[in-house]
N, C-alpha and C positions, 0 to 999 in steps of 0.2 A: 563530437551529444555530447547531451546535456539533457540533462533530465529536468523538469521544471515546476513542483508541486505547486497544494497551491489549495484550497478548505479547512485546509484548520484552525482551533478557535477553539474557545470557552457555550461551553456547554449544560445543562443538569442533570441531575441523572432521571434514566428514560427518556432522551432525547438522543435527534440524531446529526451527524456530520458526516460529507462525503468529499471525497479527497481525493483529488488529482491526479494526474500525470505523466506530462504529453512531455515528446523524445521529441531532442530539435534541431536539427542537421542530420548528413548527410548514414544513412543506415540502414540497405539492401538486408530486410525482412533479420527477425531473431528469432530466440526458443519462446522468451517466459516472461514478464513482468512482475512485482503485486512486491510485497511493502513486509517490511519491519517494524517491529518498536524499542525504544526503547526509553523506559524506565529512569528516574535516580535514580544510581548507583545503582543497577539494571546490571545486565546483559542485553547484549541485545537481538529482545526472540521475533521469527521467523513468525509474521502473522496469515498469509494468505498470496496467495501463487498463483498463476493462468497462465498455461499458454497459449501462445498466439491464436493455435486451435486446438477450442477444446472446453474439459468445464475446469472451476476452479476450483482450490486447494484448499480451506483454513488448518488452521492450529484449534483446540476443544475447544477452547475458551469463548472466541469468536461462532465459532461453528452454530447455523441461525441467528445471528444478530448481525451477522453481516455480509456484502454479498461484494462483488470480485469479479469485478464484466471491461472487456477490452473494442474499444470498436478503432478499428485498423485504418480508416477514414480519416481519423483526426492523429493518428498513432499516437493517443491516447489512454490510461488506466486509468476507472474507477475503483474508489477500495467507498460501499455505500455503509454507515455502519449505524447501526438503529440498537435500537433496548440504548445503553452506553451505559459501565456503569465509572464509579469510581474505579476501577482501580483500571479499567480501559483510556485513565490519562498517563502518559508519553510521547514524544517522543519518534513519528512517526515515518518512514527513513524508504519513497522507495528504489528497486530498484531496477533494475533491466540482467537475461542472461542472452550470451550470440549462440549459448549451444545449447543444444540439450547435459556435452559435458564437463558445461559449465559448475563448476564446484563452489566456487566466492559468482556473486553476487560483478557482473563485467562493471556495473556503472552504477551508480549512484547518486538519490536526488539528493539534492536541501536538511533535508527532510522541514516538518512542517510537528506545531505543535498542536496537543489534541486535551483540555482540560477538562475534564467530569466531575464540577460540586455544585453542592444548589447555596 
């Protein structure tokens, strides 16, 4: 199983980006997908996650600006990021948890750089 990320880039403050994370390989169901982010010199923090059936969950700093969704027919999760701020600059890592009992991500994407700057 691999997670393939796309959609990062450079955007001005107030702009938008959409990240995608596609599951490749044989996977018969999973519990949840989401994203962590890691700014330069800082720890990796949870940004948002969504169960395969259910609503998204967000860290306080992105709630109301980011929207996570999942398309099970495409085995793909999306993170729509609006009203981006310079402090959103980081490498964003997609993850997947197989079970509700997973305490750490079971699979990681390769990471994609998001830079918010004028």
